[in-house]
N, C-alpha and C positions, 0 to 999 in steps of 0.2 A: 387303489394302489396300496401296497404294503410298505410301511415305513421301517426300514432297517436301522440299526444303530449307526451305521455309516451315514445314512441320509440325515438322521437327526443331528449327528455331530456336524455334518456339512451345513445344515440349517443354522446351528448355533454359531459356527465359526464365520459364516458368510452373511449373517443377518443384516449387517450394515450395507450390503449391496442392494437390498430391496427384494421384494417378492418375485418380481418379474425375472431378474437375473438368476435367482435360485431355482425357480420353476424351469427355466430353460436349461440350466446345468443338470438338474436331476431328471428332466424329461417328464415333468408332470404339470398340472395346471396351476395357475396362480392361486386359485381358490384353495386348492389342496395345501399349498404352502402356507397360506394365511391361516387356515384352520389349525394345522399342526403347530404353527408358531403361537397361536392364541392358546392352544391346549397346554403348551409347555411354558407359557409366559415369556416368550421371546419377542422382543421388539424388532420389527422389520423396517423401522425408520432408517432411511439412508443417512450415512455419516461420511464425512470426509476428514482426512488428517492433513493438516497444514505441513508442507515440507520444510517450512522455515522455522516454526516454533514447536511443531509436534502436537499441537492441540487438536482435539477431535471436535468437529463442529457439525451441526445439523444443516447449516447453510452451505450451498455449493461454493467452491473456491472461486476466486476471481479469475475470469477468463483472460485478463490482461497480465496479471502477475503470477497466477497459479497459487496464490497464498490465501489465507483466511482474511476476513474483513479487517480484523485488528492489525495484522501484519501489513496489509495493503495501506491502511490509514497511517500507520507509523512510517512507512516508506514515503508516502505522499507528504507527510509532515516534514520529514527530513529533507525532501527535495525543496519544499517551500522555504524551510529555514536556510538552506544554501542560497536560494535566490535572494532572500532578504539580506543575507550577509554580502552578497555581491552588489546589491543595490546600495547598501549602506556605504560600502567602499567607494562606489561610483560617486555618491553624493559628497563624501568627504574629499575626494579628489577634486570634484568640481568646485567645492567651497574653497579649498586651498588655492586652486588656480585663480578663482575670482579675487581672493584677497591679494595674491601676488600681482595680478594685473592691476587692481585698484591702487596698490602701493606704487607701482610704476607710473600710473597716470598722475598720482599725487606728486611724485618726485619730479616728473616731467613738468607739471604745472609750476612747481616751486622754482625749478631751474629757468623756465621761461621768464618768470617774474624777476628773478635775479639778473638775468641777462638784460631785460628791459630796463631795470633800475641802473645797471652799469652803463648802458648806452646813453641814458638820459643825464648822467653826471657829467 
């Protein structure tokens, strides 16, 4: 196969898609693409760009979020932090309710004693 400047430019511009995709687009074998890439010092290692942060990564994007690993971890951390805030609020509310209930029990007990002492007089 003869490598035209168009095909070489295509190889350079689409190197991050991998040898298989380039071979299919140019109508040649994967081996031919790999040989040309090696000859011109072009890396055919697949890369992905995170749509959230714009970083280029060699690891596939998350199938759940569609983001890179770091963005996915940040989003998970943010969700956990929100859950913790909600739990803290729930605990504060329960503690406040327990204090108020205990104060009422104590007041009720004092009032009973007072009534009993008034009856016995």
